[in-house]
PDB file as gemmi writes it, atoms N, CA and C in Angstrom:
CRYST1    1.000    1.000    1.000  90.00  90.00  90.00 P 1                      
ATOM      1  N   MET A   1       5.671  13.400  10.104  1.00  0.00           N  
ATOM      2  CA  MET A   1       5.497  11.963  10.052  1.00  0.00           C  
ATOM      3  C   MET A   1       6.732  11.345   9.398  1.00  0.00           C  
ATOM      4  N   ALA A   2       7.197  10.257   9.940  1.00  0.00           N  
ATOM      5  CA  ALA A   2       8.362   9.562   9.403  1.00  0.00           C  
ATOM      6  C   ALA A   2       8.028   8.907   8.068  1.00  0.00           C  
ATOM      7  N   ASN A   3       9.036   8.710   7.255  1.00  0.00           N  
ATOM      8  CA  ASN A   3       8.862   8.023   5.987  1.00  0.00           C  
ATOM      9  C   ASN A   3       9.180   6.550   6.165  1.00  0.00           C  
ATOM     10  N   TYR A   4       8.316   5.703   5.640  1.00  0.00           N  
ATOM     11  CA  TYR A   4       8.512   4.267   5.674  1.00  0.00           C  
ATOM     12  C   TYR A   4       8.345   3.721   4.272  1.00  0.00           C  
ATOM     13  N   ASN A   5       8.967   2.597   4.018  1.00  0.00           N  
ATOM     14  CA  ASN A   5       8.818   1.906   2.739  1.00  0.00           C  
ATOM     15  C   ASN A   5       8.050   0.620   2.967  1.00  0.00           C  
ATOM     16  N   PHE A   6       6.969   0.450   2.235  1.00  0.00           N  
ATOM     17  CA  PHE A   6       6.174  -0.764   2.306  1.00  0.00           C  
ATOM     18  C   PHE A   6       6.214  -1.450   0.947  1.00  0.00           C  
ATOM     19  N   PRO A   7       6.336  -2.775   0.941  1.00  0.00           N  
ATOM     20  CA  PRO A   7       6.276  -3.476  -0.340  1.00  0.00           C  
ATOM     21  C   PRO A   7       4.853  -3.374  -0.893  1.00  0.00           C  
ATOM     22  N   ILE A   8       4.751  -3.174  -2.190  1.00  0.00           N  
ATOM     23  CA  ILE A   8       3.433  -3.147  -2.821  1.00  0.00           C  
ATOM     24  C   ILE A   8       3.428  -4.091  -4.016  1.00  0.00           C  
ATOM     25  N   ILE A   9       2.242  -4.560  -4.342  1.00  0.00           N  
ATOM     26  CA  ILE A   9       2.036  -5.423  -5.496  1.00  0.00           C  
ATOM     27  C   ILE A   9       1.000  -4.742  -6.373  1.00  0.00           C  
ATOM     28  N   ILE A  10       1.314  -4.604  -7.662  1.00  0.00           N  
ATOM     29  CA  ILE A  10       0.369  -4.036  -8.612  1.00  0.00           C  
ATOM     30  C   ILE A  10       0.208  -5.038  -9.752  1.00  0.00           C  
ATOM     31  N   GLU A  11      -1.037  -5.448  -9.974  1.00  0.00           N  
ATOM     32  CA  GLU A  11      -1.344  -6.414 -11.029  1.00  0.00           C  
ATOM     33  C   GLU A  11      -2.477  -5.876 -11.895  1.00  0.00           C  
ATOM     34  N   LYS A  12      -2.468  -6.236 -13.148  1.00  0.00           N  
ATOM     35  CA  LYS A  12      -3.539  -5.844 -14.054  1.00  0.00           C  
ATOM     36  C   LYS A  12      -4.588  -6.954 -14.044  1.00  0.00           C  
ATOM     37  N   ASP A  13      -5.862  -6.587 -13.786  1.00  0.00           N  
ATOM     38  CA  ASP A  13      -6.911  -7.601 -13.727  1.00  0.00           C  
ATOM     39  C   ASP A  13      -7.516  -7.843 -15.111  1.00  0.00           C  
ATOM     40  N   GLU A  14      -8.460  -8.766 -15.167  1.00  0.00           N  
ATOM     41  CA  GLU A  14      -9.052  -9.170 -16.444  1.00  0.00           C  
ATOM     42  C   GLU A  14      -9.877  -8.061 -17.097  1.00  0.00           C  
ATOM     43  N   ASP A  15     -10.265  -7.042 -16.336  1.00  0.00           N  
ATOM     44  CA  ASP A  15     -11.022  -5.917 -16.879  1.00  0.00           C  
ATOM     45  C   ASP A  15     -10.122  -4.753 -17.291  1.00  0.00           C  
ATOM     46  N   GLY A  16      -8.811  -4.911 -17.138  1.00  0.00           N  
ATOM     47  CA  GLY A  16      -7.866  -3.881 -17.541  1.00  0.00           C  
ATOM     48  C   GLY A  16      -7.512  -2.872 -16.459  1.00  0.00           C  
ATOM     49  N   PHE A  17      -8.057  -3.046 -15.249  1.00  0.00           N  
ATOM     50  CA  PHE A  17      -7.722  -2.155 -14.137  1.00  0.00           C  
ATOM     51  C   PHE A  17      -6.467  -2.668 -13.442  1.00  0.00           C  
ATOM     52  N   TYR A  18      -5.733  -1.748 -12.838  1.00  0.00           N  
ATOM     53  CA  TYR A  18      -4.558  -2.105 -12.058  1.00  0.00           C  
ATOM     54  C   TYR A  18      -4.964  -2.173 -10.590  1.00  0.00           C  
ATOM     55  N   VAL A  19      -4.719  -3.314  -9.971  1.00  0.00           N  
ATOM     56  CA  VAL A  19      -5.075  -3.548  -8.572  1.00  0.00           C  
ATOM     57  C   VAL A  19      -3.788  -3.506  -7.756  1.00  0.00           C  
ATOM     58  N   ALA A  20      -3.777  -2.660  -6.724  1.00  0.00           N  
ATOM     59  CA  ALA A  20      -2.582  -2.483  -5.901  1.00  0.00           C  
ATOM     60  C   ALA A  20      -2.878  -2.874  -4.457  1.00  0.00           C  
ATOM     61  N   SER A  21      -1.903  -3.532  -3.830  1.00  0.00           N  
ATOM     62  CA  SER A  21      -2.048  -3.910  -2.423  1.00  0.00           C  
ATOM     63  C   SER A  21      -0.677  -3.913  -1.769  1.00  0.00           C  
ATOM     64  N   THR A  22      -0.692  -3.910  -0.450  1.00  0.00           N  
ATOM     65  CA  THR A  22       0.543  -4.076   0.310  1.00  0.00           C  
ATOM     66  C   THR A  22       0.347  -5.280   1.239  1.00  0.00           C  
ATOM     67  N   PRO A  23       1.162  -6.305   1.069  1.00  0.00           N  
ATOM     68  CA  PRO A  23       0.946  -7.557   1.792  1.00  0.00           C  
ATOM     69  C   PRO A  23       1.144  -7.490   3.306  1.00  0.00           C  
ATOM     70  N   ILE A  24       1.836  -6.487   3.823  1.00  0.00           N  
ATOM     71  CA  ILE A  24       2.049  -6.464   5.273  1.00  0.00           C  
ATOM     72  C   ILE A  24       0.979  -5.668   6.012  1.00  0.00           C  
ATOM     73  N   ILE A  25       0.033  -5.067   5.274  1.00  0.00           N  
ATOM     74  CA  ILE A  25      -1.093  -4.388   5.920  1.00  0.00           C  
ATOM     75  C   ILE A  25      -2.367  -5.048   5.404  1.00  0.00           C  
ATOM     76  N   GLN A  26      -2.923  -5.919   6.203  1.00  0.00           N  
ATOM     77  CA  GLN A  26      -4.094  -6.666   5.796  1.00  0.00           C  
ATOM     78  C   GLN A  26      -5.253  -5.732   5.448  1.00  0.00           C  
ATOM     79  N   GLY A  27      -5.873  -5.972   4.297  1.00  0.00           N  
ATOM     80  CA  GLY A  27      -7.029  -5.198   3.883  1.00  0.00           C  
ATOM     81  C   GLY A  27      -6.705  -3.869   3.230  1.00  0.00           C  
ATOM     82  N   CYS A  28      -5.452  -3.598   2.957  1.00  0.00           N  
ATOM     83  CA  CYS A  28      -5.053  -2.330   2.353  1.00  0.00           C  
ATOM     84  C   CYS A  28      -4.824  -2.550   0.860  1.00  0.00           C  
ATOM     85  N   TYR A  29      -5.817  -2.166   0.070  1.00  0.00           N  
ATOM     86  CA  TYR A  29      -5.727  -2.334  -1.373  1.00  0.00           C  
ATOM     87  C   TYR A  29      -6.581  -1.282  -2.069  1.00  0.00           C  
ATOM     88  N   THR A  30      -6.335  -1.108  -3.370  1.00  0.00           N  
ATOM     89  CA  THR A  30      -7.068  -0.136  -4.169  1.00  0.00           C  
ATOM     90  C   THR A  30      -6.907  -0.509  -5.636  1.00  0.00           C  
ATOM     91  N   GLN A  31      -7.438   0.319  -6.523  1.00  0.00           N  
ATOM     92  CA  GLN A  31      -7.263   0.076  -7.953  1.00  0.00           C  
ATOM     93  C   GLN A  31      -7.219   1.394  -8.704  1.00  0.00           C  
ATOM     94  N   GLY A  32      -6.784   1.330  -9.948  1.00  0.00           N  
ATOM     95  CA  GLY A  32      -6.738   2.512 -10.798  1.00  0.00           C  
ATOM     96  C   GLY A  32      -6.821   2.113 -12.258  1.00  0.00           C  
ATOM     97  N   LYS A  33      -7.176   3.060 -13.099  1.00  0.00           N  
ATOM     98  CA  LYS A  33      -7.258   2.789 -14.535  1.00  0.00           C  
ATOM     99  C   LYS A  33      -5.877   2.669 -15.165  1.00  0.00           C  
ATOM    100  N   THR A  34      -4.875   3.324 -14.546  1.00  0.00           N  
ATOM    101  CA  THR A  34      -3.498   3.248 -15.030  1.00  0.00           C  
ATOM    102  C   THR A  34      -2.592   2.783 -13.893  1.00  0.00           C  
ATOM    103  N   TYR A  35      -1.384   2.356 -14.269  1.00  0.00           N  
ATOM    104  CA  TYR A  35      -0.400   1.942 -13.270  1.00  0.00           C  
ATOM    105  C   TYR A  35      -0.091   3.105 -12.327  1.00  0.00           C  
ATOM    106  N   LYS A  36       0.116   4.289 -12.911  1.00  0.00           N  
ATOM    107  CA  LYS A  36       0.444   5.468 -12.112  1.00  0.00           C  
ATOM    108  C   LYS A  36      -0.681   5.799 -11.136  1.00  0.00           C  
ATOM    109  N   GLU A  37      -1.920   5.728 -11.592  1.00  0.00           N  
ATOM    110  CA  GLU A  37      -3.053   6.012 -10.719  1.00  0.00           C  
ATOM    111  C   GLU A  37      -3.132   4.998  -9.570  1.00  0.00           C  
ATOM    112  N   ALA A  38      -2.904   3.727  -9.875  1.00  0.00           N  
ATOM    113  CA  ALA A  38      -2.920   2.693  -8.831  1.00  0.00           C  
ATOM    114  C   ALA A  38      -1.808   2.938  -7.813  1.00  0.00           C  
ATOM    115  N   LEU A  39      -0.632   3.336  -8.285  1.00  0.00           N  
ATOM    116  CA  LEU A  39       0.489   3.612  -7.388  1.00  0.00           C  
ATOM    117  C   LEU A  39       0.172   4.790  -6.470  1.00  0.00           C  
ATOM    118  N   GLU A  40      -0.377   5.857  -7.023  1.00  0.00           N  
ATOM    119  CA  GLU A  40      -0.745   7.021  -6.208  1.00  0.00           C  
ATOM    120  C   GLU A  40      -1.815   6.654  -5.188  1.00  0.00           C  
ATOM    121  N   ARG A  41      -2.775   5.865  -5.613  1.00  0.00           N  
ATOM    122  CA  ARG A  41      -3.864   5.495  -4.708  1.00  0.00           C  
ATOM    123  C   ARG A  41      -3.414   4.558  -3.590  1.00  0.00           C  
ATOM    124  N   ILE A  42      -2.490   3.638  -3.868  1.00  0.00           N  
ATOM    125  CA  ILE A  42      -2.046   2.744  -2.794  1.00  0.00           C  
ATOM    126  C   ILE A  42      -1.224   3.510  -1.775  1.00  0.00           C  
ATOM    127  N   GLN A  43      -0.467   4.506  -2.222  1.00  0.00           N  
ATOM    128  CA  GLN A  43       0.276   5.332  -1.270  1.00  0.00           C  
ATOM    129  C   GLN A  43      -0.696   6.063  -0.345  1.00  0.00           C  
ATOM    130  N   GLU A  44      -1.753   6.612  -0.916  1.00  0.00           N  
ATOM    131  CA  GLU A  44      -2.768   7.289  -0.110  1.00  0.00           C  
ATOM    132  C   GLU A  44      -3.497   6.297   0.796  1.00  0.00           C  
ATOM    133  N   ALA A  45      -3.796   5.116   0.270  1.00  0.00           N  
ATOM    134  CA  ALA A  45      -4.502   4.102   1.057  1.00  0.00           C  
ATOM    135  C   ALA A  45      -3.678   3.674   2.272  1.00  0.00           C  
ATOM    136  N   ILE A  46      -2.375   3.528   2.091  1.00  0.00           N  
ATOM    137  CA  ILE A  46      -1.498   3.156   3.208  1.00  0.00           C  
ATOM    138  C   ILE A  46      -1.542   4.235   4.279  1.00  0.00           C  
ATOM    139  N   GLU A  47      -1.396   5.483   3.867  1.00  0.00           N  
ATOM    140  CA  GLU A  47      -1.440   6.589   4.830  1.00  0.00           C  
ATOM    141  C   GLU A  47      -2.765   6.623   5.575  1.00  0.00           C  
ATOM    142  N   LEU A  48      -3.868   6.516   4.850  1.00  0.00           N  
ATOM    143  CA  LEU A  48      -5.181   6.562   5.482  1.00  0.00           C  
ATOM    144  C   LEU A  48      -5.429   5.358   6.379  1.00  0.00           C  
ATOM    145  N   HIS A  49      -4.973   4.201   5.943  1.00  0.00           N  
ATOM    146  CA  HIS A  49      -5.152   2.978   6.720  1.00  0.00           C  
ATOM    147  C   HIS A  49      -4.445   3.085   8.071  1.00  0.00           C  
ATOM    148  N   LEU A  50      -3.199   3.551   8.030  1.00  0.00           N  
ATOM    149  CA  LEU A  50      -2.442   3.685   9.272  1.00  0.00           C  
ATOM    150  C   LEU A  50      -3.039   4.764  10.170  1.00  0.00           C  
ATOM    151  N   GLU A  51      -3.453   5.864   9.564  1.00  0.00           N  
ATOM    152  CA  GLU A  51      -4.040   6.951  10.341  1.00  0.00           C  
ATOM    153  C   GLU A  51      -5.357   6.516  10.985  1.00  0.00           C  
ATOM    154  N   ALA A  52      -6.197   5.837  10.217  1.00  0.00           N  
ATOM    155  CA  ALA A  52      -7.497   5.412  10.730  1.00  0.00           C  
ATOM    156  C   ALA A  52      -7.369   4.431  11.887  1.00  0.00           C  
ATOM    157  N   ARG A  53      -6.399   3.590  11.822  1.00  0.00           N  
ATOM    158  CA  ARG A  53      -6.197   2.598  12.883  1.00  0.00           C  
ATOM    159  C   ARG A  53      -5.266   3.095  13.967  1.00  0.00           C  
ATOM    160  N   LYS A  54      -4.680   4.277  13.745  1.00  0.00           N  
ATOM    161  CA  LYS A  54      -3.732   4.861  14.692  1.00  0.00           C  
ATOM    162  C   LYS A  54      -2.647   3.860  15.064  1.00  0.00           C  
ATOM    163  N   ILE A  55      -2.140   3.228  14.029  1.00  0.00           N  
ATOM    164  CA  ILE A  55      -1.105   2.215  14.219  1.00  0.00           C  
ATOM    165  C   ILE A  55       0.252   2.885  14.353  1.00  0.00           C  
ATOM    166  N   ARG A  56       0.975   2.469  15.322  1.00  0.00           N  
ATOM    167  CA  ARG A  56       2.376   2.872  15.439  1.00  0.00           C  
ATOM    168  C   ARG A  56       3.186   1.751  14.823  1.00  0.00           C  
ATOM    169  N   ILE A  57       3.917   2.051  13.795  1.00  0.00           N  
ATOM    170  CA  ILE A  57       4.644   0.991  13.105  1.00  0.00           C  
ATOM    171  C   ILE A  57       6.084   0.863  13.590  1.00  0.00           C  
ATOM    172  N   ASP A  58       6.366   1.437  14.740  1.00  0.00           N  
ATOM    173  CA  ASP A  58       7.700   1.311  15.302  1.00  0.00           C  
ATOM    174  C   ASP A  58       8.064  -0.143  15.602  1.00  0.00           C  
ATOM    175  N   PHE A  59       7.058  -0.969  15.845  1.00  0.00           N  
ATOM    176  CA  PHE A  59       7.312  -2.346  16.221  1.00  0.00           C  
ATOM    177  C   PHE A  59       7.637  -3.233  15.028  1.00  0.00           C  
ATOM    178  N   ILE A  60       7.418  -2.793  13.797  1.00  0.00           N  
ATOM    179  CA  ILE A  60       7.706  -3.602  12.628  1.00  0.00           C  
ATOM    180  C   ILE A  60       9.218  -3.624  12.411  1.00  0.00           C  
ATOM    181  N   SER A  61       9.745  -4.819  12.270  1.00  0.00           N  
ATOM    182  CA  SER A  61      11.189  -4.927  12.095  1.00  0.00           C  
ATOM    183  C   SER A  61      11.610  -4.327  10.765  1.00  0.00           C  
ATOM    184  N   GLN A  62      12.811  -3.833  10.699  1.00  0.00           N  
ATOM    185  CA  GLN A  62      13.332  -3.203   9.487  1.00  0.00           C  
ATOM    186  C   GLN A  62      13.411  -4.216   8.336  1.00  0.00           C  
ATOM    187  N   ASP A  63      13.568  -5.504   8.638  1.00  0.00           N  
ATOM    188  CA  ASP A  63      13.624  -6.527   7.588  1.00  0.00           C  
ATOM    189  C   ASP A  63      12.321  -6.564   6.796  1.00  0.00           C  
ATOM    190  N   LYS A  64      11.185  -6.365   7.457  1.00  0.00           N  
ATOM    191  CA  LYS A  64       9.899  -6.409   6.782  1.00  0.00           C  
ATOM    192  C   LYS A  64       9.636  -5.146   5.969  1.00  0.00           C  
ATOM    193  N   LEU A  65      10.346  -4.084   6.262  1.00  0.00           N  
ATOM    194  CA  LEU A  65      10.113  -2.814   5.562  1.00  0.00           C  
ATOM    195  C   LEU A  65      10.923  -2.696   4.276  1.00  0.00           C  
ATOM    196  N   LYS A  66      11.876  -3.578   4.057  1.00  0.00           N  
ATOM    197  CA  LYS A  66      12.710  -3.494   2.857  1.00  0.00           C  
ATOM    198  C   LYS A  66      11.964  -4.084   1.673  1.00  0.00           C  
ATOM    199  N   VAL A  67      12.104  -3.445   0.544  1.00  0.00           N  
ATOM    200  CA  VAL A  67      11.433  -3.895  -0.685  1.00  0.00           C  
ATOM    201  C   VAL A  67      12.327  -4.875  -1.399  1.00  0.00           C  
TER     202      VAL A  67                                                      
END                                                                             
């Protein structure tokens, strides 16, 4: 599988959890008790999201893939 870079956003919520999402994949988000856990989980969520939808991301322009 090719490697791609997706922008991610990680924010700490009012309960102290870290919420992670990627704005270019609608509905792809997760959370973790630590920043590191949220980062690991969003990477897994992106992989699973793309696999589940069988999305080919070849059509996404390289401009949108840059962080």
